[in-house]
Backbone and ligand atoms as CSV (ligand in chain L), in Angstrom:
chain,resi,resn,atom,element,x,y,z
A,1,MET,N,N,18.004,-25.194,-3.339
A,1,MET,CA,C,16.829,-24.376,-4.099
A,1,MET,C,C,17.356,-23.807,-5.421
A,2,SER,N,N,16.616,-23.851,-6.419
A,2,SER,CA,C,17.131,-23.256,-7.698
A,2,SER,C,C,16.517,-21.689,-7.767
A,3,ASP,N,N,17.140,-20.943,-8.648
A,3,ASP,CA,C,16.781,-19.557,-8.779
A,3,ASP,C,C,15.336,-19.574,-9.250
A,4,TYR,N,N,14.709,-18.381,-9.182
A,4,TYR,CA,C,13.449,-18.039,-9.995
A,4,TYR,C,C,13.585,-17.864,-11.389
A,5,GLN,N,N,12.766,-18.618,-12.083
A,5,GLN,CA,C,12.883,-18.570,-13.571
A,5,GLN,C,C,11.875,-17.683,-13.975
A,6,LYS,N,N,10.710,-17.596,-13.628
A,6,LYS,CA,C,9.748,-16.665,-14.074
A,6,LYS,C,C,8.870,-15.894,-13.050
A,7,ILE,N,N,8.727,-14.573,-13.258
A,7,ILE,CA,C,8.272,-13.875,-12.077
A,7,ILE,C,C,7.067,-13.132,-12.732
A,8,LEU,N,N,5.974,-13.217,-11.962
A,8,LEU,CA,C,4.693,-12.432,-12.340
A,8,LEU,C,C,4.566,-11.210,-11.508
A,9,VAL,N,N,4.621,-10.074,-11.997
A,9,VAL,CA,C,4.444,-8.835,-11.246
A,9,VAL,C,C,3.066,-8.134,-11.503
A,10,ALA,N,N,2.301,-8.101,-10.231
A,10,ALA,CA,C,0.902,-7.574,-10.314
A,10,ALA,C,C,0.843,-6.108,-10.035
A,11,ILE,N,N,0.459,-5.130,-10.888
A,11,ILE,CA,C,0.327,-3.766,-10.718
A,11,ILE,C,C,-1.186,-3.232,-10.821
A,12,ASP,N,N,-1.337,-2.433,-9.859
A,12,ASP,CA,C,-2.731,-1.706,-10.078
A,12,ASP,C,C,-2.650,-0.412,-10.771
A,13,LEU,N,N,-1.444,0.016,-11.408
A,13,LEU,CA,C,-1.132,1.094,-12.096
A,13,LEU,C,C,-1.112,2.481,-11.391
A,14,SER,N,N,-1.189,2.329,-10.130
A,14,SER,CA,C,-1.002,3.378,-9.252
A,14,SER,C,C,0.454,3.845,-9.180
A,15,GLU,N,N,0.891,4.903,-8.754
A,15,GLU,CA,C,2.157,5.347,-8.699
A,15,GLU,C,C,3.235,4.561,-7.965
A,16,ASP,N,N,2.857,3.686,-7.214
A,16,ASP,CA,C,3.641,2.707,-6.487
A,16,ASP,C,C,4.161,1.493,-7.441
A,17,SER,N,N,3.300,1.514,-8.664
A,17,SER,CA,C,3.716,0.240,-9.546
A,17,SER,C,C,5.105,0.397,-9.948
A,18,ALA,N,N,5.788,1.421,-10.229
A,18,ALA,CA,C,7.072,1.548,-10.757
A,18,ALA,C,C,8.185,0.995,-9.752
A,19,MET,N,N,7.916,1.344,-8.512
A,19,MET,CA,C,8.551,0.770,-7.462
A,19,MET,C,C,8.702,-0.638,-7.125
A,20,ILE,N,N,7.399,-1.175,-7.153
A,20,ILE,CA,C,7.180,-2.727,-7.058
A,20,ILE,C,C,7.814,-3.398,-8.353
A,21,PHE,N,N,7.721,-2.823,-9.646
A,21,PHE,CA,C,8.408,-3.523,-10.671
A,21,PHE,C,C,9.917,-3.317,-10.575
A,22,GLN,N,N,10.429,-2.345,-10.116
A,22,GLN,CA,C,11.912,-2.042,-9.833
A,22,GLN,C,C,12.396,-3.303,-8.963
A,23,ARG,N,N,11.633,-3.408,-7.813
A,23,ARG,CA,C,12.087,-4.473,-6.914
A,23,ARG,C,C,12.063,-5.883,-7.564
A,24,ALA,N,N,11.034,-6.034,-8.296
A,24,ALA,CA,C,11.015,-7.348,-9.039
A,24,ALA,C,C,12.000,-7.529,-10.011
A,25,ARG,N,N,12.436,-6.433,-10.712
A,25,ARG,CA,C,13.593,-6.480,-11.571
A,25,ARG,C,C,14.890,-6.563,-10.828
A,26,SER,N,N,15.190,-6.126,-9.694
A,26,SER,CA,C,16.415,-6.552,-9.113
A,26,SER,C,C,16.418,-7.888,-8.619
A,27,VAL,N,N,15.182,-8.493,-8.307
A,27,VAL,CA,C,15.112,-9.950,-8.048
A,27,VAL,C,C,15.485,-10.754,-9.119
A,28,ALA,N,N,14.760,-10.309,-10.259
A,28,ALA,CA,C,15.122,-11.055,-11.498
A,28,ALA,C,C,16.581,-10.952,-12.012
A,29,GLY,N,N,17.074,-9.849,-11.730
A,29,GLY,CA,C,18.521,-9.369,-12.348
A,29,GLY,C,C,19.589,-10.480,-11.735
A,30,SER,N,N,19.370,-10.768,-10.591
A,30,SER,CA,C,20.347,-11.693,-10.030
A,30,SER,C,C,20.086,-13.139,-10.540
A,31,THR,N,N,19.008,-13.394,-11.122
A,31,THR,CA,C,18.699,-14.762,-11.408
A,31,THR,C,C,18.446,-14.956,-12.934
A,32,ALA,N,N,18.436,-13.857,-13.675
A,32,ALA,CA,C,18.126,-13.704,-15.266
A,32,ALA,C,C,16.736,-14.323,-15.450
A,33,ALA,N,N,15.643,-14.137,-14.489
A,33,ALA,CA,C,14.284,-14.694,-14.628
A,33,ALA,C,C,13.737,-13.966,-15.574
A,34,GLU,N,N,12.702,-14.592,-16.202
A,34,GLU,CA,C,11.675,-13.731,-17.127
A,34,GLU,C,C,10.722,-12.991,-16.352
A,35,LEU,N,N,10.335,-11.805,-16.648
A,35,LEU,CA,C,9.419,-10.927,-16.053
A,35,LEU,C,C,8.107,-10.887,-16.737
A,36,HIS,N,N,6.830,-11.037,-16.000
A,36,HIS,CA,C,5.629,-10.770,-16.736
A,36,HIS,C,C,4.807,-9.698,-15.858
A,37,LEU,N,N,4.087,-8.922,-16.599
A,37,LEU,CA,C,3.267,-7.907,-15.732
A,37,LEU,C,C,1.658,-8.305,-16.016
A,38,ILE,N,N,1.137,-8.053,-15.011
A,38,ILE,CA,C,-0.525,-8.339,-15.115
A,38,ILE,C,C,-1.165,-7.181,-14.375
A,39,HIS,N,N,-2.099,-6.710,-15.110
A,39,HIS,CA,C,-3.162,-5.757,-14.447
A,39,HIS,C,C,-4.564,-6.391,-14.614
A,40,VAL,N,N,-5.268,-6.352,-13.635
A,40,VAL,CA,C,-6.677,-6.946,-13.659
A,40,VAL,C,C,-7.793,-5.826,-13.387
A,41,ILE,N,N,-8.602,-5.748,-14.579
A,41,ILE,CA,C,-9.744,-4.743,-14.469
A,41,ILE,C,C,-10.911,-5.437,-13.833
A,42,GLU,N,N,-11.367,-4.860,-12.754
A,42,GLU,CA,C,-12.492,-5.306,-11.956
A,42,GLU,C,C,-13.985,-4.989,-12.659
A,43,PRO,N,N,-14.729,-5.920,-13.204
A,43,PRO,CA,C,-16.016,-5.441,-13.880
A,43,PRO,C,C,-16.769,-4.659,-12.944
A,44,LEU,N,N,-17.355,-3.483,-13.408
A,44,LEU,CA,C,-18.354,-2.668,-12.557
A,44,LEU,C,C,-19.427,-3.502,-11.991
A,45,SER,N,N,-19.875,-4.563,-12.712
A,45,SER,CA,C,-20.961,-5.424,-12.203
A,45,SER,C,C,-20.691,-6.117,-11.020
A,46,PHE,N,N,-19.227,-6.349,-10.574
A,46,PHE,CA,C,-18.941,-7.012,-9.404
A,46,PHE,C,C,-19.238,-6.031,-8.265
A,47,ALA,N,N,-19.009,-4.563,-8.388
A,47,ALA,CA,C,-19.315,-3.768,-7.425
A,47,ALA,C,C,-20.911,-3.492,-7.389
A,48,TYR,N,N,-21.504,-3.379,-8.431
A,48,TYR,CA,C,-22.853,-2.905,-8.418
A,48,TYR,C,C,-24.017,-4.168,-8.640
A,49,GLY,N,N,-23.521,-5.091,-9.074
A,49,GLY,CA,C,-24.503,-6.205,-9.464
A,49,GLY,C,C,-25.733,-5.913,-10.043
A,50,GLY,N,N,-26.596,-6.540,-9.621
A,50,GLY,CA,C,-27.974,-6.235,-10.137
A,50,GLY,C,C,-28.601,-5.349,-9.408
A,51,ASP,N,N,-27.984,-4.570,-8.399
A,51,ASP,CA,C,-28.575,-3.501,-7.498
A,51,ASP,C,C,-29.001,-2.288,-8.374
A,52,ILE,N,N,-28.253,-2.016,-9.424
A,52,ILE,CA,C,-28.510,-0.693,-10.265
A,52,ILE,C,C,-28.943,-1.255,-11.483
A,53,PRO,N,N,-30.101,-1.058,-12.010
A,53,PRO,CA,C,-30.436,-1.612,-13.277
A,53,PRO,C,C,-30.006,-0.641,-14.360
A,54,MET,N,N,-28.635,-0.743,-14.633
A,54,MET,CA,C,-28.015,0.151,-15.610
A,54,MET,C,C,-27.111,-0.577,-16.517
A,55,ASP,N,N,-26.938,-0.055,-17.646
A,55,ASP,CA,C,-26.034,-0.706,-18.634
A,55,ASP,C,C,-24.644,0.005,-18.583
A,56,PHE,N,N,-23.788,-0.823,-18.058
A,56,PHE,CA,C,-22.444,-0.184,-17.723
A,56,PHE,C,C,-21.318,-0.544,-18.942
A,57,SER,N,N,-21.925,-1.065,-20.080
A,57,SER,CA,C,-20.956,-1.589,-21.047
A,57,SER,C,C,-20.289,-0.364,-21.528
A,58,GLY,N,N,-20.689,0.908,-21.860
A,58,GLY,CA,C,-20.035,2.039,-22.278
A,58,GLY,C,C,-18.834,2.430,-21.445
A,59,ILE,N,N,-19.138,2.583,-20.143
A,59,ILE,CA,C,-18.316,3.026,-19.103
A,59,ILE,C,C,-17.063,2.002,-19.046
A,60,GLN,N,N,-17.513,0.585,-19.088
A,60,GLN,CA,C,-16.473,-0.345,-19.079
A,60,GLN,C,C,-15.595,-0.391,-20.098
A,61,ASP,N,N,-16.128,-0.065,-21.363
A,61,ASP,CA,C,-15.251,-0.202,-22.606
A,61,ASP,C,C,-14.087,1.101,-22.223
A,62,GLU,N,N,-14.758,2.145,-21.675
A,62,GLU,CA,C,-13.857,3.215,-21.512
A,62,GLU,C,C,-12.684,2.816,-20.615
A,63,ILE,N,N,-13.005,2.180,-19.522
A,63,ILE,CA,C,-12.065,1.892,-18.518
A,63,ILE,C,C,-10.969,0.931,-19.092
A,64,TYR,N,N,-11.679,-0.150,-20.037
A,64,TYR,CA,C,-10.821,-0.986,-20.402
A,64,TYR,C,C,-9.843,-0.213,-21.626
A,65,GLN,N,N,-10.117,0.748,-22.370
A,65,GLN,CA,C,-9.278,1.382,-22.938
A,65,GLN,C,C,-8.172,2.205,-22.239
A,66,GLN,N,N,-8.715,2.757,-21.206
A,66,GLN,CA,C,-7.766,3.451,-20.382
A,66,GLN,C,C,-6.695,2.700,-19.658
A,67,ALA,N,N,-7.199,1.701,-19.235
A,67,ALA,CA,C,-6.144,0.603,-18.509
A,67,ALA,C,C,-5.187,-0.033,-19.514
A,68,SER,N,N,-5.705,-0.114,-20.692
A,68,SER,CA,C,-4.823,-0.638,-21.858
A,68,SER,C,C,-3.767,0.100,-22.146
A,69,GLN,N,N,-4.148,1.523,-22.366
A,69,GLN,CA,C,-3.189,2.518,-22.652
A,69,GLN,C,C,-2.254,2.659,-21.483
A,70,GLN,N,N,-2.615,2.757,-20.320
A,70,GLN,CA,C,-1.904,3.060,-19.073
A,70,GLN,C,C,-0.775,1.843,-19.030
A,71,LEU,N,N,-1.339,0.599,-19.231
A,71,LEU,CA,C,-0.352,-0.713,-19.087
A,71,LEU,C,C,0.683,-0.481,-20.205
A,72,GLU,N,N,0.131,-0.209,-21.449
A,72,GLU,CA,C,1.179,-0.087,-22.557
A,72,GLU,C,C,2.227,0.900,-22.302
A,73,ARG,N,N,1.825,2.193,-21.752
A,73,ARG,CA,C,2.871,3.003,-21.283
A,73,ARG,C,C,3.709,2.580,-20.364
A,74,PHE,N,N,3.162,1.918,-19.334
A,74,PHE,CA,C,4.145,1.462,-18.205
A,74,PHE,C,C,5.158,0.381,-18.656
A,75,ALA,N,N,4.604,-0.509,-19.560
A,75,ALA,CA,C,5.357,-1.494,-19.983
A,75,ALA,C,C,6.476,-1.091,-21.014
A,76,ALA,N,N,6.107,-0.071,-21.850
A,76,ALA,CA,C,7.200,0.495,-22.645
A,76,ALA,C,C,8.205,1.285,-21.986
A,77,ALA,N,N,7.750,2.075,-20.805
A,77,ALA,CA,C,8.589,2.774,-19.946
A,77,ALA,C,C,9.739,1.755,-19.276
A,78,ASN,N,N,9.187,0.623,-19.170
A,78,ASN,CA,C,10.012,-0.374,-18.425
A,78,ASN,C,C,10.538,-1.467,-19.114
A,79,SER,N,N,10.461,-1.398,-20.464
A,79,SER,CA,C,11.081,-2.273,-21.629
A,79,SER,C,C,10.467,-3.698,-21.453
A,80,VAL,N,N,9.006,-3.665,-21.281
A,80,VAL,CA,C,8.422,-5.152,-21.214
A,80,VAL,C,C,7.662,-5.074,-22.477
A,81,ASP,N,N,7.897,-6.147,-23.333
A,81,ASP,CA,C,7.240,-6.302,-24.713
A,81,ASP,C,C,5.805,-6.845,-24.422
A,82,SER,N,N,5.136,-6.828,-25.577
A,82,SER,CA,C,3.647,-7.089,-25.527
A,82,SER,C,C,3.362,-8.668,-25.125
A,83,THR,N,N,4.340,-9.612,-25.304
A,83,THR,CA,C,4.278,-10.998,-24.927
A,83,THR,C,C,4.238,-11.154,-23.375
A,84,HIS,N,N,4.875,-10.140,-22.828
A,84,HIS,CA,C,5.079,-10.210,-21.362
A,84,HIS,C,C,4.231,-9.311,-20.499
A,85,ARG,N,N,3.147,-8.611,-21.256
A,85,ARG,CA,C,2.196,-8.051,-20.544
A,85,ARG,C,C,0.828,-8.558,-20.609
A,86,HIS,N,N,-0.095,-8.420,-19.435
A,86,HIS,CA,C,-1.300,-9.197,-19.475
A,86,HIS,C,C,-2.382,-8.414,-18.850
A,87,LEU,N,N,-3.417,-8.102,-19.788
A,87,LEU,CA,C,-4.591,-7.230,-19.237
A,87,LEU,C,C,-5.772,-8.254,-19.254
A,88,VAL,N,N,-6.403,-8.492,-18.110
A,88,VAL,CA,C,-7.339,-9.339,-17.708
A,88,VAL,C,C,-8.530,-8.718,-16.967
A,89,MET,N,N,-9.803,-9.381,-17.220
A,89,MET,CA,C,-10.984,-8.788,-16.355
A,89,MET,C,C,-11.214,-9.845,-15.266
A,90,GLY,N,N,-11.555,-9.433,-14.071
A,90,GLY,CA,C,-11.996,-10.266,-13.126
A,90,GLY,C,C,-11.645,-9.890,-11.786
A,91,ARG,N,N,-11.469,-10.834,-10.734
A,91,ARG,CA,C,-11.008,-10.283,-9.508
A,91,ARG,C,C,-9.526,-10.521,-9.524
A,92,PRO,N,N,-8.965,-9.555,-9.002
A,92,PRO,CA,C,-7.405,-9.478,-8.983
A,92,PRO,C,C,-6.750,-10.737,-8.542
A,93,GLU,N,N,-6.998,-11.003,-7.261
A,93,GLU,CA,C,-6.375,-12.423,-6.654
A,93,GLU,C,C,-6.699,-13.603,-7.505
A,94,VAL,N,N,-7.780,-13.744,-8.033
A,94,VAL,CA,C,-7.996,-14.916,-8.656
A,94,VAL,C,C,-7.414,-15.025,-10.179
A,95,GLU,N,N,-7.345,-13.810,-10.643
A,95,GLU,CA,C,-6.770,-13.779,-12.074
A,95,GLU,C,C,-5.131,-13.743,-11.951
A,96,ILE,N,N,-4.803,-13.226,-10.832
A,96,ILE,CA,C,-3.321,-13.253,-10.683
A,96,ILE,C,C,-2.920,-14.655,-10.597
A,97,HIS,N,N,-3.582,-15.496,-9.675
A,97,HIS,CA,C,-3.200,-16.805,-9.480
A,97,HIS,C,C,-3.437,-17.669,-10.796
A,98,ALA,N,N,-4.387,-17.402,-11.439
A,98,ALA,CA,C,-4.883,-18.332,-12.720
A,98,ALA,C,C,-3.718,-17.988,-13.666
A,99,LEU,N,N,-3.046,-16.698,-13.850
A,99,LEU,CA,C,-1.925,-16.392,-14.816
A,99,LEU,C,C,-0.733,-17.023,-14.468
A,100,ALA,N,N,-0.484,-16.969,-12.925
A,100,ALA,CA,C,0.723,-17.571,-12.536
A,100,ALA,C,C,0.663,-19.041,-12.747
A,101,THR,N,N,-0.277,-19.679,-12.732
A,101,THR,CA,C,-0.404,-21.175,-13.027
A,101,THR,C,C,-0.211,-21.361,-14.551
A,102,GLU,N,N,-0.977,-20.649,-15.267
A,102,GLU,CA,C,-0.787,-20.719,-16.695
A,102,GLU,C,C,0.501,-20.605,-17.173
A,103,LEU,N,N,1.321,-19.563,-16.680
A,103,LEU,CA,C,2.698,-19.318,-17.048
A,103,LEU,C,C,3.814,-20.127,-16.434
A,104,ASP,N,N,3.183,-20.786,-15.184
A,104,ASP,CA,C,4.094,-21.572,-14.438
A,104,ASP,C,C,5.098,-20.676,-13.888
A,105,ALA,N,N,4.898,-19.601,-13.376
A,105,ALA,CA,C,5.528,-18.572,-12.621
A,105,ALA,C,C,5.921,-19.133,-11.373
A,106,ASP,N,N,7.212,-19.031,-10.925
A,106,ASP,CA,C,7.551,-19.472,-9.682
A,106,ASP,C,C,7.681,-18.341,-8.520
A,107,LEU,N,N,7.483,-16.988,-9.012
A,107,LEU,CA,C,7.385,-16.031,-7.868
A,107,LEU,C,C,6.180,-15.128,-8.324
A,108,ILE,N,N,5.344,-14.595,-7.417
A,108,ILE,CA,C,4.518,-13.432,-7.668
A,108,ILE,C,C,4.889,-12.298,-6.928
A,109,VAL,N,N,4.905,-11.003,-7.456
A,109,VAL,CA,C,5.418,-9.900,-6.651
A,109,VAL,C,C,4.096,-9.123,-6.588
A,110,VAL,N,N,3.712,-8.440,-5.582
A,110,VAL,CA,C,2.569,-7.525,-5.291
A,110,VAL,C,C,3.074,-6.498,-4.290
A,111,GLY,N,N,2.193,-5.347,-4.281
A,111,GLY,CA,C,2.478,-4.386,-3.323
A,111,GLY,C,C,2.006,-4.842,-1.997
A,112,SER,N,N,2.467,-4.277,-1.028
A,112,SER,CA,C,1.849,-4.750,0.345
A,112,SER,C,C,0.388,-3.983,0.532
A,113,HIS,N,N,0.314,-2.964,-0.228
A,113,HIS,CA,C,-1.009,-2.364,-0.433
A,113,HIS,C,C,-1.115,-1.265,-1.605
A,114,GLY,N,N,-2.330,-1.126,-1.898
A,114,GLY,CA,C,-2.550,-0.338,-3.245
A,114,GLY,C,C,-3.712,0.495,-3.049
A,115,ARG,N,N,-4.722,0.502,-3.999
A,115,ARG,CA,C,-5.765,1.243,-3.905
A,115,ARG,C,C,-6.913,0.720,-2.982
A,116,HIS,N,N,-7.005,-0.565,-2.834
A,116,HIS,CA,C,-7.975,-1.137,-1.778
A,116,HIS,C,C,-7.463,-1.121,-0.401
A,117,GLY,N,N,-6.281,-1.325,-0.085
A,117,GLY,CA,C,-5.705,-1.587,1.096
A,117,GLY,C,C,-5.060,-0.652,1.837
A,118,LEU,N,N,-5.326,0.605,1.548
A,118,LEU,CA,C,-4.541,1.697,2.225
A,118,LEU,C,C,-4.648,1.679,3.717
A,119,ALA,N,N,-5.761,1.307,4.208
A,119,ALA,CA,C,-5.953,1.496,5.632
A,119,ALA,C,C,-5.705,0.196,6.170
A,120,LEU,N,N,-5.266,-0.915,5.627
A,120,LEU,CA,C,-5.057,-2.145,6.250
A,120,LEU,C,C,-3.611,-2.547,6.273
A,121,LEU,N,N,-3.176,-3.384,7.265
A,121,LEU,CA,C,-1.785,-3.673,7.425
A,121,LEU,C,C,-1.282,-4.232,6.064
A,122,MET,N,N,-1.905,-5.090,5.537
A,122,MET,CA,C,-1.456,-5.613,4.117
A,122,MET,C,C,-2.569,-5.679,3.283
A,123,GLY,N,N,-2.600,-5.025,2.057
A,123,GLY,CA,C,-3.690,-4.699,1.220
A,123,GLY,C,C,-4.554,-6.126,0.940
A,124,SER,N,N,-5.699,-5.854,0.555
A,124,SER,CA,C,-6.690,-6.916,0.429
A,124,SER,C,C,-6.209,-7.937,-0.692
A,125,THR,N,N,-5.688,-7.231,-1.643
A,125,THR,CA,C,-5.196,-8.121,-2.720
A,125,THR,C,C,-3.857,-8.945,-2.491
A,126,ALA,N,N,-3.004,-8.190,-1.781
A,126,ALA,CA,C,-1.811,-8.954,-1.199
A,126,ALA,C,C,-2.030,-10.204,-0.461
A,127,ASN,N,N,-3.002,-9.795,0.550
A,127,ASN,CA,C,-3.406,-10.809,1.430
A,127,ASN,C,C,-4.049,-12.137,0.547
A,128,GLY,N,N,-4.902,-11.624,-0.407
A,128,GLY,CA,C,-5.664,-12.561,-1.220
A,128,GLY,C,C,-4.641,-13.627,-1.862
A,129,VAL,N,N,-3.602,-12.915,-2.378
A,129,VAL,CA,C,-2.673,-13.456,-3.290
A,129,VAL,C,C,-1.819,-14.444,-2.472
A,130,VAL,N,N,-1.407,-14.059,-1.189
A,130,VAL,CA,C,-0.701,-14.876,-0.303
A,130,VAL,C,C,-1.308,-16.074,0.099
A,131,HIS,N,N,-2.542,-15.882,0.407
A,131,HIS,CA,C,-3.620,-16.848,0.880
A,131,HIS,C,C,-3.778,-17.891,-0.180
A,132,GLY,N,N,-3.272,-19.022,-0.016
A,132,GLY,CA,C,-3.480,-20.227,-0.936
A,132,GLY,C,C,-2.650,-20.310,-1.873
A,133,ALA,N,N,-1.636,-19.504,-2.037
A,133,ALA,CA,C,-0.372,-19.536,-2.926
A,133,ALA,C,C,0.161,-20.850,-3.140
A,134,LYS,N,N,0.576,-21.192,-4.367
A,134,LYS,CA,C,1.175,-22.436,-4.610
A,134,LYS,C,C,2.596,-22.151,-4.965
A,135,ARG,N,N,2.967,-20.839,-4.751
A,135,ARG,CA,C,4.287,-20.469,-5.091
A,135,ARG,C,C,4.767,-19.403,-4.224
A,136,ASP,N,N,5.971,-18.826,-4.322
A,136,ASP,CA,C,6.443,-17.609,-3.531
A,136,ASP,C,C,5.690,-16.568,-3.887
A,137,VAL,N,N,5.475,-15.631,-2.852
A,137,VAL,CA,C,4.963,-14.364,-3.058
A,137,VAL,C,C,5.911,-13.361,-2.313
A,138,LEU,N,N,6.062,-12.343,-3.187
A,138,LEU,CA,C,6.892,-11.269,-2.504
A,138,LEU,C,C,5.979,-9.978,-2.397
A,139,ALA,N,N,5.715,-9.587,-1.119
A,139,ALA,CA,C,4.971,-8.477,-0.987
A,139,ALA,C,C,5.864,-7.210,-0.726
A,140,VAL,N,N,5.990,-6.448,-1.807
A,140,VAL,CA,C,6.950,-5.164,-1.554
A,140,VAL,C,C,6.263,-4.128,-0.845
A,141,ARG,N,N,6.975,-3.594,0.296
A,141,ARG,CA,C,6.216,-2.755,1.066
A,141,ARG,C,C,6.293,-1.294,0.539
A,142,VAL,N,N,4.980,-0.992,0.290
A,142,VAL,CA,C,4.785,0.490,-0.356
A,142,VAL,C,C,4.082,1.370,0.498
A,143,GLY,N,N,4.099,2.636,0.339
A,143,GLY,CA,C,3.139,3.755,0.883
A,143,GLY,C,C,3.377,4.029,2.378
A,144,GLY,N,N,2.925,3.248,3.260
A,144,GLY,CA,C,2.881,3.465,4.709
A,144,GLY,C,C,4.294,3.827,5.436
A,145,LYS,N,N,4.386,4.526,6.458
A,145,LYS,CA,C,5.467,4.850,7.065
A,145,LYS,C,C,6.063,3.803,8.080
A,146,ASP,N,N,4.986,3.093,8.722
A,146,ASP,CA,C,5.456,2.039,9.710
A,146,ASP,C,C,5.175,0.765,9.221
L,1,AMP,P1,P,-4.630,-3.444,-2.712
L,1,AMP,O1,O,-5.254,-4.735,-2.589
L,1,AMP,O2,O,-5.476,-2.596,-3.619
L,1,AMP,O3,O,-4.126,-2.775,-1.536
L,1,AMP,O4,O,-3.356,-3.638,-3.475
L,1,AMP,C1,C,-2.180,-4.438,-3.117
L,1,AMP,C2,C,-1.389,-4.846,-4.204
L,1,AMP,O5,O,-2.161,-5.834,-5.199
L,1,AMP,C3,C,-0.970,-3.716,-5.158
L,1,AMP,O6,O,0.128,-2.932,-4.936
L,1,AMP,C4,C,-0.798,-4.549,-6.496
L,1,AMP,O7,O,0.446,-5.247,-6.526
L,1,AMP,C5,C,-1.860,-5.535,-6.502
L,1,AMP,N1,N,-3.150,-5.286,-7.080
L,1,AMP,C6,C,-4.242,-4.634,-6.503
L,1,AMP,N2,N,-5.268,-4.441,-7.580
L,1,AMP,C7,C,-4.600,-5.014,-8.622
L,1,AMP,C8,C,-5.254,-5.225,-9.916
L,1,AMP,N3,N,-6.357,-4.507,-10.316
L,1,AMP,N4,N,-4.390,-5.582,-10.919
L,1,AMP,C9,C,-3.264,-6.220,-10.608
L,1,AMP,N5,N,-2.635,-6.050,-9.332
L,1,AMP,C10,C,-3.451,-5.485,-8.553
């Protein structure tokens, strides 16, 4: 089996992200793999759909700007250049798989849980990424004590 060449690290920008990235970096370090970062913004319409007749575009722009700045800061602090960071909108697991395919990544790294999955054994996104993955997935254990 050959070493990993390209690793896609998915971060929700919570405080666990640094630890998840460090773990990915140590895997990459031993194989000289290329590291890519992805953060996915979930459109508010996914949560509220047509239920609330409201125009979310202003809030959505604000969320996008905030996420963009946070991702930029995170990438700068971890020496990831702009061609290796990706900010996309959609459902996290769908977009993570889509980018992994586009980049032809051979490993996806996620946290075992994050914002959504705190009460679950394995976060909902981590589960979604593992499910149906066409490549290896490393779920870095974060947060919980057991
Ligand atoms: P969660 O499903 O919120 O428990 O998150 C589990 C893990 O999935 C996180 O530690 C991240 O690695 C990844 N993840 C969750 N949400 C996102 C997101 N919006 N963008 C990128 N990765 C995410």
